[in-house]
N, C-alpha and C positions, 0 to 999 in steps of 0.2 A: 345582825352582826356579820361583818365580812369575814372571809376565811383568813386564818392566820398568815402573816407574811412568810414567804418562802425563805428557808435558811440557805445561805450561800456557802458558808464554811464556818468552822469553829477552830479556835486556837486553844489548845489544852494547857492546863497547869504544868503538865509534864514537859511541854515545849518551852515555856517562858518563865515558869515559877509562879508563886502566888502573888497577891497584892498587885494585880495587873493595872497598867495605865495604857491608854490608846489614844490615837489622834488620826481622824480622817484627813486626807489631803484636801486642801482648799482648791477651788477652781476645777481642776480635772476630776477629782474624786475617784481616781483609779487606784490609789494606794492607801493602805492603812499602816500606821506604825504602832507597834505594841511592845511592851516591856514589862517584866515582872522581877521576881527576886533573883533570877539568873543574871541580871544586870547586862543583858544583851538585847539591844533594840533590834527587832526584826521588822523589815519592810515587806509587805505582801501586796499582791495585786488583787483585783476583785474576785479572782478565782481561788484565792487562798495560797497561790504559789509564792514562795519566798524569793525576793529579788535582791535583798541585801541584809547584812548584819552590821551593827555598830556596837562594839564592846565598850562598856562604860566602866569607869573606875569608882564604882560605888552605887548606892541606891538611887534610882531616878526620882527626881522631884517633879519634873514637868517635861512634857513634849509639846511642841508648838510649830505648826507649819506657817510659812509666810503667806501673804495675801494671795499670791498666784499659785501656791502649792509647789514652788520650785525648790525651796530649801526647808528642811526640817531642823529645828534646834532642840537640844536636850540639855538639862542640867542635872547634877547629882548633889546629894547631901554633903555638907562640909567640904566643898570643893570650890576652887576659883576658876574652873574650866567650863567652857561652853562648847558642846559638840554640834557641828553643822554637817548635814548630809545633803548633797545636791541630787535632785531627781534627774537632772539632765546628764551630768557626768557620772552619777552613781558613785561618787567618791566622798569620803568623810574628811573634814578638817577640824582642828581644835583651836579655839582662841582662849586667851586667859585674861583674868582680871587681877587686880592687886593681890599678892600672895596671901595676905592675912585677912582678906575680906571675902567671905564665902558668898556665892550666888544663891539667891532665894527665890526669885521670880523672873520670868522672861515674858516679853510680849512683842509681837511683830506689829509694825504700823500697818494700818488699813490703806494708806495712801502713798507710801514710799518704802524703799528697801532698807528701813531702819529697824534694828532689833534693840529694844530697851531691856537692860539687865539691871535688876535690883539686887542689893546686897544685904548682908547681915548687919552692917554698920550704918545703914540708912543712906548709902550712896547709890548713884545711878550712873550707868555707862550706856551711852548711845552708840551702837555699832552700825556703821553704814556698810551694808553688804556690797554695794556697787564700787566702793573705793577701798574697803577693808580698813577704814579709819575708825578709831575709837575716840569718843568725846566723854571724858570722865567729869561727872558733876558731883563734887564732894560736899557732904554735909547737908544734903537736901532734907533729910529727916534725922531725928535723934534716936530712932529705934529701927529694928529690922523691917525691911520692906516686905509687906505681906501680900500685896495685890497690885496689879497694874492693868490698865486698859487704854487703848487708843480709840479716838473718834474718827469719823470719816473726814473731819476737818484737819486731821493730823495733829490733834492735841493729845497729850499723854496725861492720864490721871494716875496718881500714885497714892497708895494707902500704906500706913506703917504702924508699928506697935507704939509709936508716940501719940496715938489717937488723933491723927491728923491726916487729911487728904489734901493733896496739892495738885494743881493742873499746870502743865508747862507746854511750851511750844516744842516743835521738833528740833529746835536749835538750843534748847535748854533754858529758855527764859521762863521764869515762874510767873504765871498770870494771876492765879488766885490760890488761896488756901482756905481750908474749912476745918474747924475743930470738931471732934466727935467725943462721945462719952465712953467709948470702948474701941477695941481694935476693929478696923474695917477689913472686910474680905469680899471677894467676888465682885469687884468693881465692874461696872458696865457704863457705856455711853448710850443714850437713846434720846427720845424726844417726848416730853409730856404733851398730853392733849391740851391745846390752848387755842384761843381765838386768833392770836397774832403770833407768827413765828419770830424767833429771836435771830440773833446775828449768825448763829451757826446752824448747820444741818442737824447736828446732834448737840443740843445745849444742856441736856440733863445728865448729871452723873448720879448713879445709884450704887448702893453698897449694902451688904448685910453688916450691921453694927453689933458686935458681940454675937449673941446667939438668938435674940428674940426680936430684934428691930430691923426695919428696912429704912435706910436713909435716902432722901432725894435732895439734890442740890443743883441749882441752876447756875451755869457758867455764864458770866457776863461778858460784855464787850471789852476786849483787851485794850481798845483805844481809849476807854474811859479810865483815866489814871486813878480816879477815886476808888474804882472797883478792882483795880489791877492786882494789888498784892495784899489788900486788907482781908482779914479773916471774915468770911461771910457765913450766913446762917444755914444750917442743915435742917430740913424738915424730916422729922422722924415719925414713922408709922408703927403703931403697936397692934398686937393681935391677941386673940384669946389664948389663955394659958393652956387649954386642953389640946391645942394644936401641937404643942411641943416647940422644939427649936427650928429655926429656918435652915433648911439644908440646901435649897437651891431656888432660883427664880429666873424667869425669862420674860422679856418684853415681847409684845406682838401687837399687830393691828395698829389702831390709832391711839396710842398711849395706854394700852392695857398691860398689866403685869400678872403673870401666873406665878404663884408662890407655893413651894412645896415644903412640908413640915415633917419633922421626925416622927410625929404621931400618926402618919399615914394620910394626912389631909393635904389637899391642894385647894387653893382659893384663887379667884380672879378679882382684881380691883382695877378701877379706872384712875388715871392721874389728872383728869379734868378737874379744875379747881372747885367746881360745884359738887363734885362726886368723890373727891380724893379720899382714899382710905376706905370707901364704902365697898363692902363685899357684894359683888355681882353674882358670884357663883361659889359654892362650897361642896366638896365631895370628899368622903373618906375612901380613897382609892385602894389602900392597903391596910389590912388589919394590924400588922406589926409596925412597919416603918416605911417611909418614903425617903429615898436617898437622892434622887436626881430627876430632872425634867429636861425635855427637849421639845422644841417647837419647829415645825416646818411650815413656813408661810407658802411655799410652792405647792405643797400637798394639802394645805389647810388642816393640818393635824397636829396634835400634841401627844407626847408620850410621857408616862411616869414609870419609874422602876422602883421596886422595893422588894420586900419579902414575897416570895411566890412567883414573881415574874414581872412582865411589862404590860401595861394597859395603854392602848392607843385611842384617843378621843378625837371627835370632830371639833375643830376650833370654833365653828359657828354655833355649836351647841355642845358644851362640855359634858352635859349629862349623857350624851350618846357615846357609847363605847364602840369604836369601829372594830377592834380586834383585841385579843388577849394572847400574849406569848407566854406560855407556861414554861417554867424552868424546873428540871428534875430535882427532886429533893436531894439535899446535900450539896447542890451547886446553885442554890437560890439566894445566896447572900450577896445580892446585887448592890453595887456602889456607884455606878456611873452609866450614863447612856448618851 
């Protein structure tokens, strides 16, 4: 087992309050944004020095950096405001959505300067950072937007409390819809392992459905009018009851998925059609619970966090624990990594 990673700095509850959220800057990776019950977002560099503060008018729901790490977006509970902070100018601005429609989810495009904003009434606003123009898309879903994700092909997947997932273009054209049997969350775009690649670089939409299931759905060719807006089939994966609820999952490698459960387990499955759903690996990493997963393809490592600390595994052999980061008792209620 390798030595534990070196701690660079810590941000205490006394500084930001409890129930913290954080987001590392994309691209540069030189800044981290953190916020807690103090309702003040602090931006720090890699040495832990504070470089900016953003006061919020309420409890933060989400922090999200754009694809280049130039702009941080934040939203709060029961509010129609979106807070934007520029890493270049180090200035904050605020944009608004319709007054009676609260923001619930935000997601930056992976391919353009567009911020998607989901609302409590099932509406979507596409905000173009380069032009400061907003494109409202009313009535996309009949329930609260719960999750959104962009693909490398600039497609936006949206999940809502109406038990439906939709995929649209960056201009707001709905391409496909898919019905689910429970509320979708934690949407992601990736690519299933297959013998022949599809139209898109990332043609697979995945989501946690309810608490126990993982759904996989292939996005078809938008030029095929028959597949364009018709509801298509979701493939649902089920798991052993002893694992508990699905808390997190990550794609890696050639169509593999690592899934973390509330019972402390994580498993690895393949999405190749001859192996789909088959458990290739299973480990109970934490005796109490597992709350979050992270995968670094650059380092070829995966990390899990739960009660007691963080465990880092080799991606090539998940049975190998590279290092363990122990958290002192009383501060080991870890929720995200």
